C-alpha positions as CSV (number, residue, x, y, z in Angstrom):
1,X,0.0,0.1,0.1
2,X,1.0,3.8,-0.5
3,X,3.3,5.1,2.0
4,X,6.4,3.9,4.3
5,X,6.4,3.9,7.8
6,X,9.5,3.0,9.3
7,X,8.9,0.4,12.5
8,X,12.1,-0.6,14.8
9,X,10.4,-2.6,16.9
10,X,10.7,-5.6,14.1
11,X,12.7,-4.1,12.3
12,X,11.2,-3.4,9.0
13,X,9.0,-1.5,6.9
14,X,5.3,-1.4,7.1
15,X,3.1,-0.4,4.4
16,X,0.4,1.6,5.9
17,X,-2.8,2.8,4.8
18,X,-3.0,6.8,3.6
19,X,-6.2,7.0,2.1
20,X,-8.6,7.0,5.4
21,X,-9.8,10.6,4.5
22,X,-13.6,8.7,5.0
23,X,-15.0,6.5,7.2
24,X,-15.8,4.2,4.3
25,X,-12.3,4.3,3.3
26,X,-10.9,3.6,6.8
27,X,-13.4,0.7,6.9
28,X,-11.8,-0.8,3.5
29,X,-8.5,-0.4,5.3
30,X,-9.2,-1.6,8.9
31,X,-10.7,-4.8,7.0
32,X,-7.7,-5.6,5.3
33,X,-5.4,-4.8,8.4
34,X,-7.4,-7.3,10.2
35,X,-6.7,-10.1,7.6
36,X,-10.4,-9.8,6.1
37,X,-9.4,-9.4,2.4
38,X,-12.7,-10.6,0.7
39,X,-14.5,-7.8,2.7
40,X,-12.1,-5.3,2.0
41,X,-11.7,-5.6,-1.2
42,X,-15.9,-5.1,-1.6
43,X,-15.4,-2.0,-0.2
44,X,-12.6,-0.9,-2.2
45,X,-14.8,-2.2,-5.5
46,X,-17.8,-0.3,-4.3
47,X,-16.1,2.9,-3.8
48,X,-14.2,2.1,-7.3
49,X,-17.7,1.8,-8.8
50,X,-18.6,5.1,-7.3
51,X,-15.8,7.4,-8.2
52,X,-14.1,5.9,-11.0
53,X,-14.5,8.9,-12.8
54,X,-12.9,11.2,-9.8
55,X,-9.1,11.5,-10.3
56,X,-8.6,11.6,-6.1
57,X,-9.8,7.8,-6.7
58,X,-6.3,6.8,-7.4
59,X,-5.4,5.8,-4.1
60,X,-8.2,3.5,-3.4
61,X,-7.8,2.2,-6.9
62,X,-4.0,1.1,-6.0
63,X,-4.7,0.0,-3.0
64,X,-7.9,-2.5,-4.4
65,X,-5.2,-3.7,-6.7
66,X,-3.2,-4.3,-3.2
67,X,-5.9,-6.0,-1.5
68,X,-6.3,-8.1,-4.7
69,X,-2.9,-9.4,-5.1
70,X,-2.5,-10.2,-1.4
71,X,-5.7,-12.2,-2.2
72,X,-3.8,-14.0,-4.7
73,X,-6.7,-12.8,-7.6
74,X,-3.8,-12.0,-9.8
75,X,-5.8,-11.0,-13.1
76,X,-7.8,-8.6,-11.4
77,X,-4.9,-7.2,-9.7
78,X,-2.8,-6.3,-13.1
79,X,-6.4,-5.0,-14.2
80,X,-6.4,-2.5,-11.8
81,X,-2.7,-1.9,-11.0
82,X,-2.4,-1.1,-14.8
83,X,-5.4,1.2,-14.4
84,X,-3.5,3.2,-11.2
85,X,-0.2,2.9,-13.2
86,X,-1.3,4.0,-16.6
87,X,-0.1,7.7,-16.0
88,X,2.1,7.4,-13.2
89,X,5.7,8.4,-13.1
90,X,6.3,7.2,-9.3
91,X,8.0,3.6,-8.9
92,X,6.2,2.8,-5.8
93,X,4.5,-0.1,-6.9
94,X,7.6,-1.7,-8.3
95,X,8.8,-2.2,-4.7
96,X,5.4,-2.3,-2.8
97,X,5.5,-6.1,-0.8
98,X,2.1,-6.5,-1.3
99,X,2.5,-7.3,-5.0
100,X,4.4,-10.5,-4.0
101,X,2.1,-13.0,-5.8
102,X,2.4,-10.7,-9.3
103,X,6.5,-10.7,-9.9
104,X,6.8,-13.8,-11.3
105,X,4.5,-13.3,-14.0
106,X,5.3,-12.1,-17.1
107,X,2.7,-9.1,-17.0
108,X,5.1,-7.8,-13.8
109,X,8.1,-7.3,-16.2
110,X,5.9,-5.3,-18.9
111,X,4.4,-3.2,-16.2
112,X,8.3,-2.5,-14.8
113,X,9.2,-1.8,-18.4
114,X,6.1,0.5,-19.4
115,X,7.1,2.4,-16.0
116,X,10.7,3.0,-16.8
117,X,10.4,4.1,-20.1
118,X,7.8,6.5,-18.8
119,X,10.4,7.6,-15.9
120,X,13.3,7.8,-18.8
121,X,10.9,10.1,-21.1
122,X,10.3,12.6,-18.0
123,X,13.6,12.4,-16.0
124,X,16.2,11.1,-18.1
125,X,18.2,7.8,-18.6
126,X,18.5,6.0,-15.7
127,X,22.2,4.2,-15.3
128,X,21.7,0.6,-14.4
129,X,18.2,-0.3,-14.9
130,X,18.4,-4.3,-15.0
131,X,20.1,-4.0,-11.5
132,X,17.5,-1.3,-10.4
133,X,14.5,-3.5,-11.2
134,X,16.8,-6.3,-9.3
135,X,16.9,-4.5,-6.3
136,X,13.5,-3.4,-6.3
137,X,12.4,-7.3,-6.8
138,X,14.7,-8.1,-3.8
139,X,12.8,-5.5,-1.8
140,X,9.4,-6.7,-2.1
141,X,10.5,-10.4,-1.7
142,X,12.2,-8.8,1.7
143,X,9.1,-7.2,3.0
144,X,6.7,-10.0,2.3
145,X,4.8,-11.9,4.3
146,X,5.0,-9.3,6.9
147,X,1.6,-8.3,6.5
148,X,0.4,-12.3,6.9
149,X,2.6,-12.4,9.7
150,X,1.1,-9.6,11.8
151,X,-2.7,-10.8,10.6
152,X,-1.6,-14.3,12.0
153,X,-0.5,-13.1,15.3
154,X,-3.5,-10.7,15.9
155,X,-6.0,-13.3,14.9
156,X,-4.1,-16.5,16.5
157,X,-1.9,-14.6,18.9
158,X,2.2,-14.9,19.2
159,X,2.0,-18.7,20.4
160,X,0.4,-19.7,17.0
161,X,2.1,-22.6,15.0
162,X,1.3,-20.6,12.1
163,X,4.2,-17.8,12.9
164,X,7.0,-20.4,13.1
165,X,5.9,-22.0,9.5
166,X,6.1,-17.8,7.9
167,X,9.2,-17.1,10.0
168,X,10.8,-20.1,8.6
169,X,9.7,-19.0,5.0
170,X,10.9,-15.4,5.3
171,X,14.3,-16.8,6.7
172,X,14.8,-18.8,3.3
173,X,14.0,-15.7,1.2
174,X,16.5,-13.6,3.5
175,X,19.1,-15.8,2.9
176,X,18.6,-16.3,-0.9
177,X,18.4,-12.2,-0.8
178,X,21.6,-12.1,1.1
179,X,23.4,-14.5,-1.5
180,X,22.5,-12.3,-4.5
181,X,23.1,-9.3,-2.6
182,X,26.6,-10.6,-1.4
183,X,27.2,-11.6,-5.6
184,X,25.9,-8.2,-6.6
185,X,28.6,-5.9,-4.0
186,X,31.2,-8.5,-5.0
187,X,30.8,-7.8,-8.8
188,X,29.5,-4.3,-9.0
189,X,30.6,-2.9,-5.7
190,X,28.2,-1.2,-3.1
191,X,24.9,-0.2,-5.0
192,X,24.9,4.0,-4.9
193,X,22.4,6.4,-4.4
194,X,23.7,8.1,-7.7
195,X,23.5,4.8,-9.5
196,X,20.1,3.1,-8.5
197,X,18.2,6.0,-6.8
198,X,17.1,6.2,-3.2
199,X,14.7,3.6,-3.0
200,X,16.6,0.6,-4.8
201,X,19.5,1.7,-2.5
202,X,17.3,0.9,0.7
203,X,17.0,-2.4,-0.2
204,X,20.9,-2.9,0.4
205,X,20.2,-2.1,4.2
206,X,17.2,-4.1,4.5
207,X,18.7,-7.3,3.6
208,X,21.8,-6.4,5.4
209,X,20.1,-5.4,8.9
210,X,18.0,-9.0,8.6
211,X,21.5,-11.0,7.9
212,X,23.6,-12.6,10.8
213,X,25.8,-10.4,13.0
214,X,29.4,-11.0,11.2
215,X,27.7,-9.7,8.0
216,X,26.4,-6.7,9.3
217,X,29.9,-6.3,10.6
218,X,31.5,-6.7,7.6
219,X,29.4,-4.7,5.7
220,X,29.1,-1.6,8.3
221,X,32.2,-0.1,7.4
222,X,31.1,0.0,3.6
223,X,27.8,1.6,4.6
224,X,29.8,4.0,6.4
225,X,32.0,5.3,3.7
226,X,29.0,5.4,1.3
227,X,26.9,7.4,3.8
228,X,29.6,9.4,4.5
229,X,30.3,10.3,0.8
230,X,26.4,10.5,0.1
231,X,25.8,7.5,-1.7
232,X,23.7,5.7,1.4
233,X,21.3,7.1,3.7
234,X,22.5,7.9,6.9
235,X,19.6,7.2,8.6
236,X,19.4,3.7,8.0
237,X,23.3,3.4,8.9
238,X,22.3,4.7,12.0
239,X,19.9,2.2,12.6
240,X,22.0,-0.6,11.7
241,X,25.0,0.3,14.4
242,X,22.1,0.4,16.7
243,X,21.2,-2.8,16.0
244,X,24.9,-4.2,15.9
245,X,25.6,-2.5,19.1
246,X,22.4,-4.6,20.9
247,X,23.6,-7.5,19.4
248,X,27.3,-7.3,20.4
249,X,25.7,-6.7,24.3
250,X,26.3,-2.8,23.9
251,X,23.9,0.0,24.4
252,X,22.7,1.5,21.4
253,X,23.7,5.0,20.4
254,X,20.7,6.6,18.1
255,X,17.7,5.3,20.1
256,X,16.2,3.6,17.0
257,X,15.8,-0.1,18.9
258,X,12.6,-0.1,20.6
259,X,11.2,-3.3,22.5
260,X,8.5,-4.6,23.8
261,X,7.3,-6.1,27.4
262,X,5.1,-8.6,28.0
263,X,2.1,-6.5,28.2
264,X,2.3,-4.9,25.1
265,X,3.9,-1.6,26.0
266,X,7.2,-0.4,24.5
267,X,10.4,0.9,25.5
268,X,13.7,1.9,24.2
269,X,16.5,-0.5,24.5
270,X,19.6,0.0,26.5
271,X,21.0,3.4,25.3
272,X,24.1,4.9,25.8
273,X,24.3,8.3,27.4
274,X,20.6,8.9,27.1
275,X,21.0,12.4,28.0
276,X,22.9,13.0,24.8
277,X,20.9,11.1,22.6
278,X,19.3,14.1,21.0
279,X,23.1,15.4,19.9
280,X,24.1,12.5,18.4
281,X,20.6,12.0,16.4
282,X,21.4,15.5,15.4
283,X,24.7,14.8,14.1
284,X,23.3,12.4,11.6
285,X,19.9,14.0,10.2
286,X,17.7,11.9,12.7
287,X,14.9,14.0,14.7
288,X,14.2,14.4,18.1
289,X,14.4,11.3,20.6
290,X,10.7,12.5,22.1
291,X,9.2,12.6,18.8
292,X,10.5,9.2,17.5
293,X,9.5,7.4,21.0
294,X,6.1,8.9,20.7
295,X,5.0,6.9,18.1
296,X,5.3,3.8,20.3
297,X,3.7,5.4,22.9
298,X,6.3,6.2,24.9
299,X,6.9,9.2,26.7
300,X,10.5,10.4,27.1
301,X,11.4,11.9,29.9
302,X,15.2,12.4,30.1
303,X,16.7,15.9,30.1
304,X,18.6,16.4,27.1
305,X,22.3,18.1,27.6
306,X,25.3,18.7,24.7
307,X,28.6,18.1,25.3
């Protein structure tokens, strides 16, 4: 779905609902989030039929296609996705995990090709289209099935026997992605933002953050050099630094990693010198810690200082 929201409780990207301006649209999104895809699809269809001539209906049509894809109604999903993308030059769809079940279909390659042609016509030639397309697909795979995991937890609880099977599937996908990413880095070097653009470059961070500790430590210095040169995102690097520190038994530096208590409440995981965290966050372009943790229902009460 449209819009990306970072959530570091689990360390993945969550694709959230952006079209909740009306109660009807909120109902469709709520049904989707609950896992009631059939009913959600019915709601999206009603909105589409009523507002199909309204240009502001693009978000609904896109999210309609997302729900259809998640429900594995492949032909119908492609139909409405193509309607949405007919005049678009946004590439959001090409790395949206809702479309995981579409990417092996020949129509997906054609959709990629047509959309990239429109982007190049408007903005100029892309440097390495093949790498760009592969990284987008790898990002879809990396983020796939988190929706299903979330729905399974809500419906059956965290002790459900369904969850280990889903996590095992995720583990296999992550391992395949990591193997391929290592091949890319070894043969082409670190995928630079100037070559593959921001959205595809993010794929590298996503895959490495799911890797084992030794792999993370191996690529952390390379990512740091790339970030300092403007070829990787320092925001992502800060998250990876925090994750590595915690896995090594050290406190995090930027306060990005959020844990969850048994009662469901959230907390900031072990943090070095918490009174100076905003100073450190500012140095790498992150916002205030109090604003960040508020997203998790945490009230930050530690007075901030500067050295």
